[in-house]
N, C-alpha and C positions, 0 to 999 in steps of 0.2 A: 141290744135286743132287737133283732130284725123282725119285721112284719112280713109274713109269707102269705101268698094268695093261693088258694086251693080250689079244685073242682071235685065234688063228690063223684066217685065212679058209679054209684048206685042211683042217686036221684038227680044228678047234674046241677046241684046247687053250688054257686060260687060263694066263697067266704074267705075271710082273712083271719090269721091268728098271729099273736106275738109269741115267738118261740124263745123260751128261757134256756132250754138245753137240747142237745142233740137227741136224747132219749125220750123227749116229751111225746106222749101219745096225742094225736090230733083226731077229733071226731067231728062229723058233720052236725051242724046245729039243727038241721031239719029232720034227718033220719037216724042220726047217731052212728052211722057207718064209719068204720075206720079206714075204708078204702078210698083213697083220693089221689089226685094227680096235682103236682106242683105246677102252678101257672106262671107265665112271665108277667111281671107287674109293670105297669106304666106309671111313671112318676113325673111330677113337674117340679121345676126349680122355682123357688120362691123369689121374693124381691130382695135385693141387696140392702145394706144398711142405709144407703142414700136414697132409697125409694125406686131406683130404676130396676126394671125386671131383667132377669138373666136371660141370655140368649139360649134358645133350645133348637134342636134339629127341626122342629116344626116351623120356627121363625125363619129358617134359612131355606125353606122349600122341601124339607124332609131329608136333607143330606147332612151328615155330620162331619164331612171332610172339606178340605179346601176346594173351592170351585174349580172344576175341570181337572182335578188331580187323579180321580179314580174312574171317571167315565160314567158316574151315576147321575150327572146333571144333563 
């Protein structure tokens, strides 16, 4: 069951919904509009079983590739 993040096209409220099926109707919690835009969600990695935190793109300076391999560093 994925959690999707939406922005209401009418009142610009951001909200999340757990989507159980592709045909599920989604409405804004503020204005009840059914017009919305799916947003890109940012997520974080949790800690591993041994307590060490996982490495993220932010930890490496914002790049997700090998240093100097794509020119983004």
